[in-house]
The first five atom37 places (N, CA, C, CB, O) and aatype in JSON, in Angstrom:
{
  "aatype": [12, 19, 15, 11, 10, 15, 10, 7, 6, 16, 13, 8, 3, 6, 5, 0, 13, 19, 5, 9, 8, 7, 7, 7, 15, 15, 1, 9, 7, 16, 13, 0, 9, 5, 12, 0, 11, 4, 10, 7, 19, 11, 19, 13, 9, 16, 0, 7, 15, 6, 6, 11, 10, 0, 0, 4, 11, 6, 10, 7, 16, 3, 19, 4, 9, 2, 18, 11, 16, 6, 3, 13, 9, 16, 1, 9, 11, 6, 6, 16, 7, 7, 6, 7, 15, 19, 3, 19, 9, 10, 3, 2, 9, 7, 7, 14, 18, 10, 5, 1, 2, 10, 3, 15, 10, 2, 19, 3, 7, 1, 10, 13, 9, 9, 7, 13, 12, 7, 7, 16, 12, 16, 5, 19, 2, 10, 7, 4, 18, 5, 3, 14],
  "atom_mask": [
    [1, 1, 1, 1, 1],
    [1, 1, 1, 1, 1],
    [1, 1, 1, 1, 1],
    [1, 1, 1, 1, 1],
    [1, 1, 1, 1, 1],
    [1, 1, 1, 1, 1],
    [1, 1, 1, 1, 1],
    [1, 1, 1, 0, 1],
    [1, 1, 1, 1, 1],
    [1, 1, 1, 1, 1],
    [1, 1, 1, 1, 1],
    [1, 1, 1, 1, 1],
    [1, 1, 1, 1, 1],
    [1, 1, 1, 1, 1],
    [1, 1, 1, 1, 1],
    [1, 1, 1, 1, 1],
    [1, 1, 1, 1, 1],
    [1, 1, 1, 1, 1],
    [1, 1, 1, 1, 1],
    [1, 1, 1, 1, 1],
    [1, 1, 1, 1, 1],
    [1, 1, 1, 0, 1],
    [1, 1, 1, 0, 1],
    [1, 1, 1, 0, 1],
    [1, 1, 1, 1, 1],
    [1, 1, 1, 1, 1],
    [1, 1, 1, 1, 1],
    [1, 1, 1, 1, 1],
    [1, 1, 1, 0, 1],
    [1, 1, 1, 1, 1],
    [1, 1, 1, 1, 1],
    [1, 1, 1, 1, 1],
    [1, 1, 1, 1, 1],
    [1, 1, 1, 1, 1],
    [1, 1, 1, 1, 1],
    [1, 1, 1, 1, 1],
    [1, 1, 1, 1, 1],
    [1, 1, 1, 1, 1],
    [1, 1, 1, 1, 1],
    [1, 1, 1, 0, 1],
    [1, 1, 1, 1, 1],
    [1, 1, 1, 1, 1],
    [1, 1, 1, 1, 1],
    [1, 1, 1, 1, 1],
    [1, 1, 1, 1, 1],
    [1, 1, 1, 1, 1],
    [1, 1, 1, 1, 1],
    [1, 1, 1, 0, 1],
    [1, 1, 1, 1, 1],
    [1, 1, 1, 1, 1],
    [1, 1, 1, 1, 1],
    [1, 1, 1, 1, 1],
    [1, 1, 1, 1, 1],
    [1, 1, 1, 1, 1],
    [1, 1, 1, 1, 1],
    [1, 1, 1, 1, 1],
    [1, 1, 1, 1, 1],
    [1, 1, 1, 1, 1],
    [1, 1, 1, 1, 1],
    [1, 1, 1, 0, 1],
    [1, 1, 1, 1, 1],
    [1, 1, 1, 1, 1],
    [1, 1, 1, 1, 1],
    [1, 1, 1, 1, 1],
    [1, 1, 1, 1, 1],
    [1, 1, 1, 1, 1],
    [1, 1, 1, 1, 1],
    [1, 1, 1, 1, 1],
    [1, 1, 1, 1, 1],
    [1, 1, 1, 1, 1],
    [1, 1, 1, 1, 1],
    [1, 1, 1, 1, 1],
    [1, 1, 1, 1, 1],
    [1, 1, 1, 1, 1],
    [1, 1, 1, 1, 1],
    [1, 1, 1, 1, 1],
    [1, 1, 1, 1, 1],
    [1, 1, 1, 1, 1],
    [1, 1, 1, 1, 1],
    [1, 1, 1, 1, 1],
    [1, 1, 1, 0, 1],
    [1, 1, 1, 0, 1],
    [1, 1, 1, 1, 1],
    [1, 1, 1, 0, 1],
    [1, 1, 1, 1, 1],
    [1, 1, 1, 1, 1],
    [1, 1, 1, 1, 1],
    [1, 1, 1, 1, 1],
    [1, 1, 1, 1, 1],
    [1, 1, 1, 1, 1],
    [1, 1, 1, 1, 1],
    [1, 1, 1, 1, 1],
    [1, 1, 1, 1, 1],
    [1, 1, 1, 0, 1],
    [1, 1, 1, 0, 1],
    [1, 1, 1, 1, 1],
    [1, 1, 1, 1, 1],
    [1, 1, 1, 1, 1],
    [1, 1, 1, 1, 1],
    [1, 1, 1, 1, 1],
    [1, 1, 1, 1, 1],
    [1, 1, 1, 1, 1],
    [1, 1, 1, 1, 1],
    [1, 1, 1, 1, 1],
    [1, 1, 1, 1, 1],
    [1, 1, 1, 1, 1],
    [1, 1, 1, 1, 1],
    [1, 1, 1, 1, 1],
    [1, 1, 1, 0, 1],
    [1, 1, 1, 1, 1],
    [1, 1, 1, 1, 1],
    [1, 1, 1, 1, 1],
    [1, 1, 1, 1, 1],
    [1, 1, 1, 1, 1],
    [1, 1, 1, 0, 1],
    [1, 1, 1, 1, 1],
    [1, 1, 1, 1, 1],
    [1, 1, 1, 0, 1],
    [1, 1, 1, 0, 1],
    [1, 1, 1, 1, 1],
    [1, 1, 1, 1, 1],
    [1, 1, 1, 1, 1],
    [1, 1, 1, 1, 1],
    [1, 1, 1, 1, 1],
    [1, 1, 1, 1, 1],
    [1, 1, 1, 1, 1],
    [1, 1, 1, 0, 1],
    [1, 1, 1, 1, 1],
    [1, 1, 1, 1, 1],
    [1, 1, 1, 1, 1],
    [1, 1, 1, 1, 1],
    [1, 1, 1, 1, 1]
  ],
  "atom_positions": [
    [[119.38, 108.42, 116.66], [119.7, 109.63, 117.3], [120.61, 110.4, 116.37], [120.32, 109.4, 118.67], [121.72, 109.97, 116.08]],
    [[120.15, 111.51, 115.93], [120.89, 112.27, 114.94], [122.24, 112.68, 115.5], [120.09, 113.5, 114.49], [123.26, 112.52, 114.83]],
    [[122.26, 113.18, 116.69], [123.51, 113.44, 117.41], [123.17, 113.62, 118.87], [124.27, 114.69, 116.85], [122.02, 113.85, 119.22]],
    [[124.17, 113.5, 119.71], [123.92, 113.67, 121.14], [123.35, 115.05, 121.42], [125.22, 113.45, 121.94], [122.47, 115.2, 122.27]],
    [[123.83, 116.05, 120.72], [123.35, 117.41, 120.93], [121.9, 117.57, 120.53], [124.2, 118.39, 120.17], [121.13, 118.21, 121.24]],
    [[121.51, 117.0, 119.4], [120.13, 117.18, 118.95], [119.14, 116.41, 119.8], [120.0, 116.75, 117.51], [117.94, 116.7, 119.76]],
    [[119.6, 115.46, 120.56], [118.71, 114.71, 121.45], [118.57, 115.37, 122.8], [119.2, 113.3, 121.62], [117.85, 114.86, 123.66]],
    [[119.25, 116.48, 123.01], [119.36, 116.94, 124.36], [120.36, 115.97, 124.94], [0.0, 0.0, 0.0], [120.89, 115.18, 124.15]],
    [[120.67, 115.93, 126.14], [121.61, 114.94, 126.65], [120.93, 113.59, 126.75], [122.17, 115.37, 128.02], [119.97, 113.43, 127.51]],
    [[121.4, 112.62, 126.0], [120.89, 111.26, 126.07], [121.86, 110.45, 126.9], [120.69, 110.64, 124.64], [123.05, 110.38, 126.57]],
    [[121.37, 109.83, 127.96], [122.25, 109.15, 128.88], [122.08, 107.64, 128.82], [121.99, 109.62, 130.28], [121.09, 107.13, 128.3]],
    [[123.07, 106.94, 129.35], [123.13, 105.49, 129.25], [121.95, 104.77, 129.9], [124.38, 105.0, 129.87], [121.66, 103.64, 129.52]],
    [[121.27, 105.38, 130.83], [120.16, 104.7, 131.5], [118.82, 104.97, 130.82], [120.09, 105.11, 132.95], [117.78, 104.58, 131.33]],
    [[118.85, 105.64, 129.68], [117.61, 105.95, 128.98], [117.26, 104.87, 127.97], [117.72, 107.3, 128.29], [118.07, 104.01, 127.63]],
    [[116.02, 104.95, 127.49], [115.52, 104.01, 126.49], [115.02, 104.81, 125.3], [114.39, 103.11, 127.08], [114.29, 105.79, 125.45]],
    [[115.41, 104.39, 124.11], [115.02, 105.1, 122.89], [114.22, 104.18, 121.99], [116.25, 105.65, 122.15], [114.5, 102.98, 121.91]],
    [[113.23, 104.75, 121.3], [112.4, 104.01, 120.36], [112.59, 104.63, 118.99], [110.89, 104.01, 120.79], [112.3, 105.81, 118.8]],
    [[113.07, 103.86, 118.04], [113.28, 104.35, 116.68], [112.11, 103.87, 115.83], [114.65, 103.85, 116.09], [112.03, 102.69, 115.48]],
    [[111.21, 104.8, 115.5], [110.01, 104.5, 114.72], [110.21, 105.11, 113.34], [108.69, 105.06, 115.41], [109.78, 106.24, 113.08]],
    [[110.88, 104.37, 112.47], [111.25, 104.88, 111.16], [110.54, 104.06, 110.09], [112.78, 104.84, 110.96], [110.52, 102.83, 110.16]],
    [[109.96, 104.73, 109.08], [109.36, 104.0, 107.97], [110.46, 103.19, 107.3], [108.66, 104.98, 106.93], [111.54, 103.71, 107.02]],
    [[110.2, 101.94, 107.06], [111.26, 101.06, 106.59], [111.95, 100.41, 107.77], [0.0, 0.0, 0.0], [112.84, 99.58, 107.61]],
    [[111.51, 100.8, 108.96], [112.01, 100.2, 110.18], [113.4, 100.68, 110.55], [0.0, 0.0, 0.0], [113.99, 101.55, 109.9]],
    [[113.9, 100.09, 111.6], [115.23, 100.42, 112.06], [116.29, 100.03, 111.04], [0.0, 0.0, 0.0], [117.45, 100.4, 111.19]],
    [[115.9, 99.29, 110.02], [116.87, 98.84, 109.02], [117.08, 99.87, 107.91], [116.43, 97.53, 108.42], [117.9, 99.64, 107.01]],
    [[116.36, 100.99, 107.94], [116.58, 102.04, 106.95], [117.92, 102.73, 107.24], [115.41, 103.08, 106.95], [118.52, 102.47, 108.28]],
    [[118.36, 103.58, 106.36], [119.63, 104.28, 106.59], [119.58, 105.11, 107.86], [119.98, 105.17, 105.4], [120.5, 105.08, 108.67]],
    [[118.5, 105.86, 108.02], [118.36, 106.67, 109.23], [118.28, 105.77, 110.45], [117.12, 107.58, 109.14], [118.9, 106.04, 111.47]],
    [[117.52, 104.69, 110.33], [117.36, 103.76, 111.45], [118.66, 103.12, 111.88], [0.0, 0.0, 0.0], [118.95, 103.05, 113.07]],
    [[119.45, 102.65, 110.91], [120.71, 101.99, 111.28], [121.67, 102.98, 111.91], [121.35, 101.34, 110.04], [122.41, 102.64, 112.83]],
    [[121.68, 104.21, 111.41], [122.51, 105.25, 112.01], [122.06, 105.54, 113.44], [122.47, 106.53, 111.16], [122.88, 105.64, 114.35]],
    [[120.75, 105.67, 113.62], [120.21, 105.97, 114.95], [120.53, 104.85, 115.94], [118.69, 106.18, 114.87], [120.9, 105.12, 117.08]],
    [[120.38, 103.61, 115.51], [120.69, 102.48, 116.38], [122.15, 102.54, 116.82], [120.4, 101.14, 115.67], [122.45, 102.41, 118.01]],
    [[123.05, 102.74, 115.88], [124.47, 102.75, 116.2], [124.84, 103.91, 117.13], [125.29, 102.83, 114.93], [125.62, 103.74, 118.06]],
    [[124.28, 105.08, 116.87], [124.55, 106.23, 117.74], [124.03, 105.99, 119.15], [123.92, 107.51, 117.16], [124.72, 106.25, 120.13]],
    [[122.81, 105.48, 119.24], [122.22, 105.23, 120.55], [123.02, 104.19, 121.32], [120.76, 104.77, 120.41], [123.25, 104.36, 122.52]],
    [[123.45, 103.13, 120.65], [124.23, 102.1, 121.32], [125.57, 102.64, 121.79], [124.44, 100.89, 120.39], [126.06, 102.26, 122.85]],
    [[126.19, 103.53, 121.01], [127.44, 104.17, 121.43], [127.25, 104.99, 122.7], [127.99, 105.06, 120.31], [128.18, 105.14, 123.5]],
    [[126.05, 105.53, 122.88], [125.73, 106.32, 124.07], [125.25, 105.46, 125.22], [124.68, 107.37, 123.73], [124.97, 105.97, 126.31]],
    [[125.14, 104.14, 124.99], [124.71, 103.23, 126.05], [123.21, 103.21, 126.27], [0.0, 0.0, 0.0], [122.75, 102.84, 127.35]],
    [[122.44, 103.6, 125.27], [120.99, 103.68, 125.38], [120.36, 102.34, 125.0], [120.44, 104.81, 124.48], [120.82, 101.68, 124.07]],
    [[119.3, 101.94, 125.72], [118.54, 100.75, 125.34], [117.67, 101.13, 124.15], [117.66, 100.22, 126.54], [116.95, 102.13, 124.2]],
    [[117.73, 100.34, 123.06], [117.07, 100.7, 121.81], [115.93, 99.75, 121.48], [118.07, 100.72, 120.67], [116.09, 98.52, 121.51]],
    [[114.78, 100.33, 121.16], [113.61, 99.62, 120.64], [113.44, 100.06, 119.19], [112.31, 99.93, 121.5], [113.6, 101.25, 118.89]],
    [[113.13, 99.15, 118.29], [112.85, 99.53, 116.9], [111.63, 98.78, 116.4], [114.08, 99.26, 116.0], [111.21, 97.78, 116.98]],
    [[111.07, 99.28, 115.3], [110.04, 98.54, 114.58], [110.54, 98.27, 113.17], [108.69, 99.31, 114.56], [111.28, 99.07, 112.59]],
    [[110.12, 97.15, 112.63], [110.38, 96.8, 111.23], [109.28, 95.84, 110.81], [111.82, 96.15, 111.04], [108.61, 95.25, 111.65]],
    [[109.1, 95.68, 109.51], [108.0, 94.88, 109.0], [108.36, 93.5, 108.49], [0.0, 0.0, 0.0], [107.51, 92.82, 107.92]],
    [[109.61, 93.08, 108.68], [109.98, 91.73, 108.24], [111.03, 91.15, 109.18], [110.51, 91.75, 106.78], [111.75, 91.88, 109.86]],
    [[111.11, 89.83, 109.19], [112.1, 89.16, 110.03], [113.52, 89.48, 109.58], [111.86, 87.64, 110.02], [114.43, 89.57, 110.41]],
    [[113.72, 89.66, 108.28], [115.05, 90.02, 107.77], [115.5, 91.37, 108.32], [115.05, 90.06, 106.23], [116.64, 91.53, 108.76]],
    [[114.6, 92.35, 108.29], [114.93, 93.68, 108.79], [115.16, 93.65, 110.3], [113.82, 94.67, 108.45], [116.06, 94.32, 110.81]],
    [[114.34, 92.88, 111.01], [114.52, 92.76, 112.46], [115.88, 92.15, 112.78], [113.4, 91.91, 113.08], [116.57, 92.59, 113.7]],
    [[116.28, 91.13, 112.02], [117.57, 90.47, 112.24], [118.72, 91.44, 111.98], [117.71, 89.23, 111.32], [119.71, 91.44, 112.72]],
    [[118.6, 92.27, 110.94], [119.64, 93.26, 110.64], [119.77, 94.26, 111.78], [119.33, 93.99, 109.32], [120.89, 94.65, 112.14]],
    [[118.65, 94.67, 112.35], [118.67, 95.62, 113.47], [119.27, 94.97, 114.71], [117.25, 96.12, 113.77], [120.04, 95.61, 115.43]],
    [[118.93, 93.73, 114.96], [119.46, 92.99, 116.1], [120.98, 92.89, 115.98], [118.82, 91.58, 116.2], [121.7, 93.02, 116.97]],
    [[121.46, 92.65, 114.77], [122.89, 92.54, 114.52], [123.62, 93.85, 114.84], [123.14, 92.15, 113.06], [124.79, 93.83, 115.22]],
    [[122.93, 94.98, 114.69], [123.52, 96.28, 114.99], [123.49, 96.59, 116.49], [122.78, 97.37, 114.24], [124.07, 97.59, 116.93]],
    [[122.82, 95.74, 117.27], [122.8, 95.94, 118.71], [121.47, 96.34, 119.29], [0.0, 0.0, 0.0], [121.38, 96.62, 120.49]],
    [[120.42, 96.37, 118.48], [119.1, 96.72, 118.99], [118.7, 95.76, 120.11], [118.04, 96.69, 117.86], [118.88, 94.55, 120.0]],
    [[118.17, 96.32, 121.18], [117.78, 95.5, 122.33], [116.42, 94.85, 122.14], [117.75, 96.35, 123.59], [116.24, 93.68, 122.47]],
    [[115.46, 95.6, 121.59], [114.1, 95.08, 121.42], [113.63, 95.36, 119.99], [113.12, 95.72, 122.46], [113.5, 96.52, 119.59]],
    [[113.39, 94.29, 119.23], [112.92, 94.4, 117.85], [111.44, 94.04, 117.8], [113.75, 93.48, 116.9], [111.04, 92.99, 118.29]],
    [[110.64, 94.91, 117.21], [109.19, 94.73, 117.17], [108.71, 94.7, 115.72], [108.47, 95.86, 117.96], [108.95, 95.64, 114.97]],
    [[108.04, 93.64, 115.35], [107.46, 93.55, 114.01], [106.12, 94.27, 114.04], [107.3, 92.04, 113.55], [105.15, 93.77, 114.62]],
    [[106.06, 95.45, 113.43], [104.84, 96.26, 113.49], [103.67, 95.63, 112.74], [105.1, 97.63, 112.95], [102.53, 96.06, 112.91]],
    [[103.94, 94.63, 111.92], [102.85, 93.96, 111.2], [102.17, 92.9, 112.05], [103.39, 93.33, 109.92], [101.02, 92.53, 111.78]],
    [[102.86, 92.41, 113.07], [102.29, 91.33, 113.88], [102.15, 91.68, 115.36], [103.15, 90.11, 113.76], [101.49, 90.95, 116.1]],
    [[102.74, 92.8, 115.8], [102.69, 93.18, 117.21], [102.32, 94.65, 117.36], [104.04, 92.9, 117.89], [102.61, 95.47, 116.5]],
    [[101.68, 94.96, 118.47], [101.41, 96.34, 118.83], [102.62, 96.87, 119.59], [100.1, 96.47, 119.69], [102.98, 96.33, 120.64]],
    [[103.27, 97.92, 119.08], [104.5, 98.37, 119.72], [104.27, 98.94, 121.11], [105.17, 99.4, 118.86], [105.16, 98.84, 121.96]],
    [[103.11, 99.53, 121.37], [102.84, 100.05, 122.71], [102.8, 98.9, 123.72], [101.51, 100.84, 122.73], [103.4, 99.0, 124.79]],
    [[102.1, 97.85, 123.39], [102.01, 96.68, 124.27], [103.39, 96.08, 124.51], [101.07, 95.62, 123.68], [103.74, 95.75, 125.64]],
    [[104.16, 95.94, 123.45], [105.49, 95.32, 123.58], [106.43, 96.19, 124.41], [106.1, 95.08, 122.19], [107.19, 95.68, 125.22]],
    [[106.38, 97.5, 124.21], [107.21, 98.4, 125.01], [106.84, 98.28, 126.48], [107.06, 99.87, 124.53], [107.71, 98.24, 127.35]],
    [[105.55, 98.21, 126.75], [105.1, 98.05, 128.14], [105.65, 96.76, 128.74], [103.55, 98.06, 128.21], [106.13, 96.76, 129.87]],
    [[105.58, 95.67, 127.99], [106.11, 94.39, 128.46], [107.62, 94.48, 128.72], [105.83, 93.28, 127.44], [108.1, 93.99, 129.74]],
    [[108.34, 95.1, 127.83], [109.8, 95.16, 127.91], [110.3, 96.14, 128.96], [110.37, 95.53, 126.58], [111.46, 96.07, 129.37]],
    [[109.44, 97.05, 129.4], [109.85, 98.03, 130.42], [109.26, 97.69, 131.78], [109.43, 99.44, 130.0], [109.18, 98.55, 132.65]],
    [[108.85, 96.45, 131.96], [108.32, 96.02, 133.25], [107.02, 96.69, 133.63], [0.0, 0.0, 0.0], [106.78, 96.96, 134.81]],
    [[106.18, 96.97, 132.64], [104.89, 97.59, 132.91], [104.94, 99.11, 132.89], [0.0, 0.0, 0.0], [103.9, 99.76, 132.86]],
    [[106.15, 99.66, 132.9], [106.31, 101.11, 132.86], [105.7, 101.66, 131.57], [107.8, 101.5, 132.96], [105.0, 102.67, 131.58]],
    [[105.98, 100.98, 130.47], [105.33, 101.27, 129.2], [105.75, 102.5, 128.47], [0.0, 0.0, 0.0], [105.01, 103.01, 127.63]],
    [[106.93, 103.01, 128.77], [107.32, 104.22, 128.06], [108.83, 104.31, 127.87], [106.82, 105.43, 128.8], [109.61, 103.67, 128.57]],
    [[109.21, 105.13, 126.89], [110.61, 105.35, 126.55], [110.94, 106.83, 126.7], [110.91, 104.85, 125.11], [110.04, 107.67, 126.82]],
    [[112.22, 107.14, 126.69], [112.67, 108.51, 126.92], [112.8, 109.33, 125.64], [113.99, 108.49, 127.62], [112.62, 110.55, 125.66]],
    [[113.11, 108.67, 124.54], [113.33, 109.36, 123.27], [112.65, 108.57, 122.15], [114.86, 109.53, 122.97], [112.77, 107.35, 122.1]],
    [[111.95, 109.27, 121.27], [111.37, 108.63, 120.09], [111.82, 109.41, 118.86], [109.8, 108.56, 120.17], [111.72, 110.64, 118.82]],
    [[112.33, 108.69, 117.88], [112.7, 109.26, 116.6], [111.69, 108.74, 115.58], [114.19, 108.88, 116.2], [111.64, 107.54, 115.32]],
    [[110.89, 109.65, 115.0], [109.76, 109.25, 114.15], [109.78, 109.98, 112.82], [108.44, 109.51, 114.87], [109.81, 111.21, 112.78]],
    [[109.75, 109.23, 111.73], [109.63, 109.89, 110.43], [108.29, 109.57, 109.76], [110.78, 109.49, 109.52], [108.11, 109.86, 108.57]],
    [[107.37, 108.98, 110.51], [106.06, 108.64, 109.94], [105.06, 109.76, 110.18], [105.54, 107.34, 110.54], [104.31, 110.11, 109.28]],
    [[105.05, 110.33, 111.38], [104.16, 111.44, 111.66], [102.71, 111.04, 111.84], [0.0, 0.0, 0.0], [102.41, 110.07, 112.53]],
    [[101.82, 111.79, 111.22], [100.36, 111.66, 111.27], [99.77, 110.55, 112.11], [0.0, 0.0, 0.0], [99.48, 110.77, 113.29]],
    [[99.58, 109.37, 111.55], [98.85, 108.31, 112.25], [99.56, 107.76, 113.49], [98.58, 107.2, 111.31], [98.93, 107.07, 114.29]],
    [[100.84, 108.05, 113.65], [101.58, 107.5, 114.79], [101.73, 108.49, 115.94], [102.93, 107.05, 114.35], [102.22, 108.11, 117.01]],
    [[101.34, 109.75, 115.76], [101.6, 110.75, 116.79], [100.99, 110.37, 118.13], [101.06, 112.09, 116.35], [101.69, 110.37, 119.14]],
    [[99.7, 110.06, 118.17], [99.06, 109.72, 119.44], [99.72, 108.49, 120.08], [97.55, 109.46, 119.24], [99.97, 108.47, 121.28]],
    [[99.99, 107.48, 119.28], [100.59, 106.26, 119.8], [102.01, 106.52, 120.31], [100.62, 105.16, 118.72], [102.43, 105.95, 121.32]],
    [[102.75, 107.38, 119.62], [104.08, 107.73, 120.09], [104.0, 108.49, 121.41], [104.83, 108.56, 119.05], [104.77, 108.23, 122.33]],
    [[103.08, 109.44, 121.51], [102.9, 110.17, 122.76], [102.53, 109.22, 123.9], [101.82, 111.25, 122.6], [102.98, 109.4, 125.03]],
    [[101.72, 108.22, 123.6], [101.33, 107.23, 124.6], [102.51, 106.36, 125.03], [100.21, 106.36, 124.07], [102.46, 105.74, 126.1]],
    [[103.55, 106.3, 124.23], [104.73, 105.48, 124.53], [105.87, 106.28, 125.15], [105.23, 104.81, 123.26], [106.92, 105.73, 125.47]],
    [[105.67, 107.58, 125.32], [106.74, 108.48, 125.75], [106.64, 108.79, 127.24], [106.69, 109.77, 124.94], [105.56, 109.04, 127.76]],
    [[107.79, 108.78, 127.93], [107.83, 109.19, 129.33], [107.38, 110.64, 129.46], [109.25, 109.0, 129.91], [107.41, 111.39, 128.48]],
    [[106.98, 111.02, 130.65], [106.52, 112.39, 130.91], [107.57, 113.41, 130.49], [106.17, 112.57, 132.39], [107.23, 114.42, 129.87]],
    [[108.82, 113.17, 130.81], [109.89, 114.1, 130.44], [110.61, 113.67, 129.16], [110.89, 114.21, 131.57], [111.73, 114.1, 128.9]],
    [[109.97, 112.82, 128.37], [110.6, 112.29, 127.16], [110.64, 113.29, 126.03], [0.0, 0.0, 0.0], [110.01, 114.35, 126.08]],
    [[111.4, 112.94, 125.0], [111.55, 113.79, 123.83], [111.12, 113.04, 122.58], [113.01, 114.28, 123.69], [111.55, 111.91, 122.33]],
    [[110.26, 113.68, 121.79], [109.77, 113.12, 120.53], [110.35, 113.96, 119.4], [108.2, 113.08, 120.48], [110.08, 115.16, 119.31]],
    [[111.13, 113.32, 118.54], [111.7, 114.0, 117.39], [110.98, 113.53, 116.14], [113.23, 113.74, 117.28], [111.13, 112.38, 115.72]],
    [[110.2, 114.42, 115.54], [109.49, 114.1, 114.31], [110.36, 114.61, 113.17], [108.04, 114.75, 114.27], [110.55, 115.81, 112.99]],
    [[110.89, 113.66, 112.4], [111.85, 114.03, 111.35], [111.29, 113.81, 109.95], [113.13, 113.22, 111.52], [112.0, 113.97, 108.96]],
    [[110.01, 113.44, 109.87], [109.4, 113.23, 108.57], [107.9, 112.99, 108.71], [0.0, 0.0, 0.0], [107.39, 112.81, 109.81]],
    [[107.22, 112.99, 107.58], [105.76, 112.85, 107.57], [105.31, 111.85, 106.52], [105.09, 114.2, 107.31], [104.38, 112.12, 105.76]],
    [[105.96, 110.7, 106.46], [105.62, 109.69, 105.44], [104.2, 109.19, 105.58], [106.59, 108.53, 105.53], [103.61, 108.72, 104.61]],
    [[103.62, 109.28, 106.78], [102.25, 108.85, 107.0], [101.26, 109.99, 106.91], [0.0, 0.0, 0.0], [100.05, 109.78, 107.08]],
    [[101.74, 111.19, 106.64], [100.87, 112.35, 106.54], [101.18, 113.39, 107.6], [0.0, 0.0, 0.0], [101.91, 113.13, 108.56]],
    [[100.6, 114.56, 107.41], [100.86, 115.68, 108.32], [99.68, 116.0, 109.22], [101.23, 116.9, 107.53], [99.82, 116.79, 110.16]],
    [[98.53, 115.41, 108.97], [97.34, 115.72, 109.74], [96.97, 114.56, 110.66], [96.16, 116.06, 108.81], [97.04, 113.39, 110.27]],
    [[96.57, 114.9, 111.88], [96.12, 113.89, 112.84], [95.36, 114.6, 113.95], [97.31, 113.07, 113.41], [95.31, 115.82, 114.0]],
    [[94.78, 113.82, 114.83], [94.15, 114.36, 116.03], [94.85, 113.78, 117.24], [92.62, 114.05, 116.06], [95.29, 112.62, 117.22]],
    [[94.95, 114.58, 118.29], [95.59, 114.14, 119.52], [94.61, 114.34, 120.66], [96.92, 114.9, 119.79], [93.99, 115.4, 120.77]],
    [[94.45, 113.33, 121.51], [93.6, 113.43, 122.68], [94.4, 114.06, 123.81], [93.05, 112.02, 123.09], [95.14, 113.37, 124.51]],
    [[94.25, 115.36, 124.0], [94.99, 116.07, 125.04], [94.42, 115.79, 126.42], [94.97, 117.55, 124.77], [95.1, 116.02, 127.43]],
    [[93.2, 115.31, 126.49], [92.56, 115.02, 127.77], [93.31, 114.0, 128.6], [0.0, 0.0, 0.0], [93.25, 114.05, 129.83]],
    [[93.99, 113.09, 127.96], [94.69, 112.06, 128.73], [95.98, 112.57, 129.34], [94.98, 110.86, 127.84], [96.65, 111.83, 130.05]],
    [[96.36, 113.81, 129.08], [97.6, 114.36, 129.61], [97.38, 115.34, 130.76], [98.36, 115.04, 128.52], [98.34, 115.91, 131.27]],
    [[96.13, 115.55, 131.16], [95.88, 116.48, 132.26], [95.93, 115.75, 133.59], [94.53, 117.16, 132.09], [95.67, 114.55, 133.67]],
    [[96.26, 116.48, 134.64], [96.3, 115.9, 135.98], [94.89, 115.56, 136.42], [96.96, 116.86, 136.98], [93.94, 116.27, 136.09]],
    [[94.75, 114.46, 137.18], [93.4, 114.07, 137.66], [92.83, 115.05, 138.65], [93.44, 112.7, 138.29], [91.71, 114.87, 139.14]]
  ]
}
C-alpha cells in the first residue's frame, strides 16, 4: 500500500493482495506489506520461492502463495472461507494478470496497477460482471 491516502481509506477489517513481480519480497512488496500491517489489514502475497515466502511471512504477511505451485485465486478463496475475494490489490505485472486480479477483487474493491512488467495488452471478459 503506497499510502493510506492512495488506497482510499484502508481499514483494519479489509484484506489486501500484493501481486508484485518478484513477489512480496521485492522492495515495493516489503513496503506494501509493512504499511498494510500497520493499518491492520490482512495481507496476501505471491512469491516464486520458499525463501521469498519466508521473508514475507517474517514481515507479517498472513497468507503466502507460491505462484509457481499454486493458483492464487483458488488459495484466496480457501483463505477467505469461500468468499474468494480481497478488498485491495496492488499489481505491477499488468497484462496477463488483469482478468485474474479482477476475479479476485471484491465488488467494491480497489485495484492499483502500478506497473506493466507482464505487458500492457490483455482482454477482459466484461460479461461476467453484469447482473443476471
